[in-house]
C-alpha positions as CSV (number, residue, x, y, z in Angstrom):
1,M,-10.3,-17.3,8.8
2,I,-9.0,-15.2,11.8
3,D,-9.7,-15.8,15.4
4,W,-9.8,-12.2,16.6
5,R,-9.4,-13.2,20.2
6,E,-5.8,-14.0,19.2
7,I,-5.1,-10.6,17.6
8,D,-3.8,-7.5,19.5
9,T,-2.3,-5.6,16.6
10,V,-3.3,-5.2,12.9
11,L,-0.6,-4.0,10.6
12,L,-1.9,-2.8,7.2
13,D,-0.3,-1.9,4.0
14,M,-1.7,1.1,2.1
15,D,-1.3,0.9,-1.7
16,G,-2.8,-2.3,-3.1
17,T,-4.3,-3.3,0.2
18,L,-6.5,-0.4,1.5
19,L,-6.2,1.7,-1.6
20,D,-6.7,0.5,-5.2
21,L,-3.2,0.1,-6.8
22,H,-4.6,1.3,-10.1
23,F,-3.5,4.9,-9.4
24,D,0.1,3.9,-8.8
25,S,0.3,1.4,-11.7
26,H,-1.1,4.0,-14.0
27,F,1.1,6.8,-12.7
28,W,4.4,5.0,-12.8
29,L,3.9,3.0,-15.9
30,E,1.9,5.3,-18.1
31,H,1.4,8.9,-16.9
32,L,4.9,9.6,-15.6
33,P,6.8,8.2,-18.7
34,R,4.4,10.1,-21.0
35,R,4.7,13.4,-19.1
36,Y,8.5,13.0,-18.7
37,R,8.8,12.6,-22.5
38,E,6.6,15.7,-23.0
39,L,8.4,17.9,-20.5
40,H,11.8,17.1,-21.7
41,Q,10.8,16.9,-25.4
42,L,12.2,13.4,-25.9
43,D,11.3,10.6,-28.3
44,E,8.9,7.8,-27.5
45,A,11.8,5.4,-26.8
46,S,12.5,7.4,-23.7
47,Q,9.2,6.2,-22.2
48,E,10.2,2.5,-22.4
49,A,13.7,3.3,-21.0
50,L,12.1,5.1,-18.1
51,R,9.7,2.2,-17.3
52,A,12.7,-0.1,-17.3
53,R,14.6,2.3,-15.0
54,I,11.7,2.5,-12.6
55,I,11.2,-1.3,-12.4
56,G,15.0,-1.7,-11.8
57,E,14.6,0.1,-8.5
58,Q,11.8,-2.2,-7.3
59,G,11.9,-3.1,-3.6
60,T,14.4,-0.4,-2.7
61,L,13.8,2.9,-0.8
62,N,14.5,4.7,-4.1
63,W,11.6,2.9,-5.7
64,Y,9.2,4.4,-3.1
65,S,10.8,7.9,-2.8
66,L,9.1,10.7,-4.7
67,A,12.0,13.0,-3.8
68,Y,14.4,10.6,-5.5
69,W,12.5,10.4,-8.7
70,S,11.9,14.2,-8.8
71,R,15.6,14.7,-8.4
72,E,16.7,12.0,-10.9
73,L,14.2,12.9,-13.6
74,G,14.1,16.7,-13.2
75,V,10.3,16.8,-12.7
76,D,7.9,17.6,-9.9
77,I,6.5,14.1,-9.1
78,V,4.0,15.3,-6.6
79,A,2.6,17.9,-9.1
80,L,2.4,15.2,-11.8
81,K,0.6,12.9,-9.3
82,R,-2.0,15.6,-8.6
83,E,-2.8,15.6,-12.3
84,I,-4.5,12.2,-11.9
85,Q,-5.4,12.3,-8.2
86,H,-9.0,11.5,-9.1
87,L,-7.8,7.9,-9.6
88,I,-6.9,7.6,-5.9
89,G,-9.6,5.5,-4.1
90,L,-10.3,2.8,-1.6
91,R,-10.4,-0.8,-2.5
92,S,-13.8,-2.5,-2.3
93,D,-14.9,-2.8,1.3
94,A,-11.7,-1.4,2.9
95,L,-13.6,1.4,4.7
96,D,-16.1,-1.0,6.1
97,F,-13.2,-3.1,7.4
98,L,-11.5,-0.1,9.0
99,K,-14.8,0.9,10.7
100,W,-15.1,-2.6,12.1
101,L,-11.6,-2.6,13.4
102,K,-12.2,0.7,15.1
103,L,-15.1,-0.8,17.0
104,A,-13.3,-4.1,17.7
105,H,-10.3,-2.2,19.3
106,P,-7.2,-4.0,18.1
107,R,-4.3,-1.5,17.6
108,V,-4.3,-0.6,13.9
109,V,-1.0,0.6,12.4
110,L,-0.4,1.6,8.8
111,A,3.0,0.0,7.9
112,T,3.7,1.4,4.4
113,N,6.6,1.8,1.9
114,A,4.9,5.0,0.7
115,D,7.0,8.0,1.7
116,R,5.7,11.0,3.6
117,A,5.1,13.0,0.4
118,S,2.8,10.2,-0.9
119,L,1.0,10.0,2.4
120,A,0.5,13.8,2.4
121,L,-1.2,13.4,-1.0
122,K,-3.3,10.3,-0.3
123,L,-4.4,10.5,3.3
124,P,-6.5,13.7,3.0
125,L,-8.2,12.4,-0.1
126,T,-9.1,9.0,1.4
127,G,-9.8,9.7,5.1
128,L,-7.7,6.8,6.2
129,E,-6.0,8.6,9.0
130,S,-9.0,8.7,11.3
131,Y,-9.1,4.9,11.4
132,L,-5.4,4.4,12.3
133,D,-3.7,4.5,15.6
134,A,-0.3,5.1,14.0
135,I,1.4,5.5,10.7
136,V,5.0,4.2,10.0
137,S,6.6,4.8,6.7
138,S,9.7,3.1,5.4
139,E,11.1,6.6,4.9
140,D,10.8,7.1,8.7
141,V,13.0,4.1,9.5
142,G,15.4,4.1,6.5
143,A,14.5,0.6,5.3
144,A,11.9,-0.8,3.0
145,K,9.5,-3.5,4.3
146,E,11.3,-6.0,2.1
147,E,14.2,-5.7,4.6
148,Q,14.4,-7.1,8.1
149,A,15.6,-3.7,9.4
150,F,12.1,-2.3,8.8
151,W,10.5,-4.7,11.1
152,F,13.0,-4.3,13.9
153,A,12.6,-0.5,13.6
154,L,8.8,-0.8,13.5
155,Q,8.8,-2.8,16.7
156,E,10.9,-0.1,18.4
157,I,8.4,2.6,17.3
158,E,5.2,0.6,17.8
159,P,5.8,-2.3,20.1
160,F,3.9,-5.4,19.0
161,D,3.9,-9.2,19.7
162,P,4.5,-10.9,16.4
163,A,2.6,-14.0,17.6
164,R,-0.5,-11.8,18.2
165,T,-0.2,-9.7,15.1
166,L,-2.1,-9.8,11.7
167,F,-0.4,-8.2,8.7
168,I,-2.1,-7.7,5.4
169,D,-0.1,-6.7,2.3
170,D,-0.4,-7.2,-1.5
171,N,3.4,-7.7,-2.0
172,A,4.7,-11.3,-1.7
173,R,8.2,-10.2,-1.0
174,V,7.0,-8.0,1.9
175,L,4.9,-10.9,3.3
176,E,8.0,-13.1,3.2
177,S,10.0,-10.5,5.0
178,A,7.3,-10.2,7.7
179,R,7.2,-14.0,8.0
180,E,10.9,-14.1,8.5
181,F,10.6,-11.6,11.3
182,G,8.1,-13.9,13.0
183,I,4.7,-12.3,12.4
184,K,2.2,-15.2,12.7
185,Y,-0.9,-14.1,10.8
186,L,-0.2,-13.0,7.2
187,L,-2.6,-12.4,4.4
188,G,-2.2,-11.2,0.8
189,I,-4.6,-9.4,-1.6
190,K,-6.0,-11.2,-4.6
191,Q,-6.5,-8.2,-6.8
192,P,-4.6,-5.1,-5.7
193,D,-5.2,-3.2,-8.9
194,S,-8.9,-3.2,-9.9
195,Q,-7.9,-2.8,-13.6
196,R,-5.5,-5.7,-13.7
197,P,-6.0,-9.5,-13.4
198,E,-6.0,-11.2,-10.0
199,K,-2.6,-12.5,-9.0
200,E,-1.5,-15.7,-7.3
201,L,0.3,-15.7,-3.9
202,Q,1.5,-19.3,-3.7
203,E,2.6,-19.2,-0.1
204,F,-0.1,-17.0,1.4
205,I,-3.8,-16.8,1.5
206,A,-5.1,-13.9,-0.6
207,L,-8.2,-11.9,0.2
208,D,-10.7,-10.7,-2.4
209,R,-12.9,-9.0,0.3
210,F,-12.1,-7.9,3.8
211,A,-15.6,-9.2,4.8
212,H,-14.2,-12.7,4.8
213,L,-12.1,-11.8,7.8
214,L,-15.0,-10.8,10.1
215,P,-17.0,-12.8,12.5
216,E,-20.2,-11.5,10.9
217,Q,-19.9,-11.0,7.2
218,L,-20.3,-7.5,5.8
219,P,-23.1,-7.0,3.3
220,E,-22.3,-8.3,-0.1
221,Q,-23.1,-5.0,-1.9
222,Q,-20.1,-2.8,-2.7
223,S,-19.2,-0.1,-0.2
224,E,-20.5,3.4,-1.1
225,T,-16.8,4.5,-1.3
226,Q,-16.0,2.3,-4.2
227,G,-15.5,4.1,-7.4
228,V,-15.8,7.6,-5.9
229,P,-13.1,9.8,-7.3
230,K,-10.5,10.9,-4.7
């Protein structure tokens, strides 16, 4: 699928690509609305209203900002996330893929919309940082990956040749933005959330296992990290 002789840089998304999106889906759509209602002693209708409000910010920096939601909702988002942090975990063979990349020596950069507060929570629990050469958050550059400004800023921080770069992300809008910038090798994720159905990415090839990218396939058994509470 990929000729690794053509790749100098690998850009990786975090949530839904390296990490199972189940934690985030459950937090934003179930746990936060329920705890928000409990903490503010509101009726059940407030949960649906909050879900709609959250979805309304999709694709913006606000959508990804824990500080924004803490301020807007009057709750400690990080503390509420810690209540269910056992759901944070790696996707399938993500760790095996990262280990292979470390041996193969392309430059590996985490390009994420997660803000620094999210990274501070998730990185220590998953061990991702030891496999990455750099981490760039949309919060760092003031633009979400859905915007061209993110890619120009990323290239200033971490110079890369778009024609020799592989980018993997579960978000079709982000992949479209990366394509517009000129990144040549683009791949999606077939099932970002292990508890939800697979999704179609009509314009991009979607991976179910990272093993399919490698010159020598990884073992078919699940990685030992799968399903381990984080």
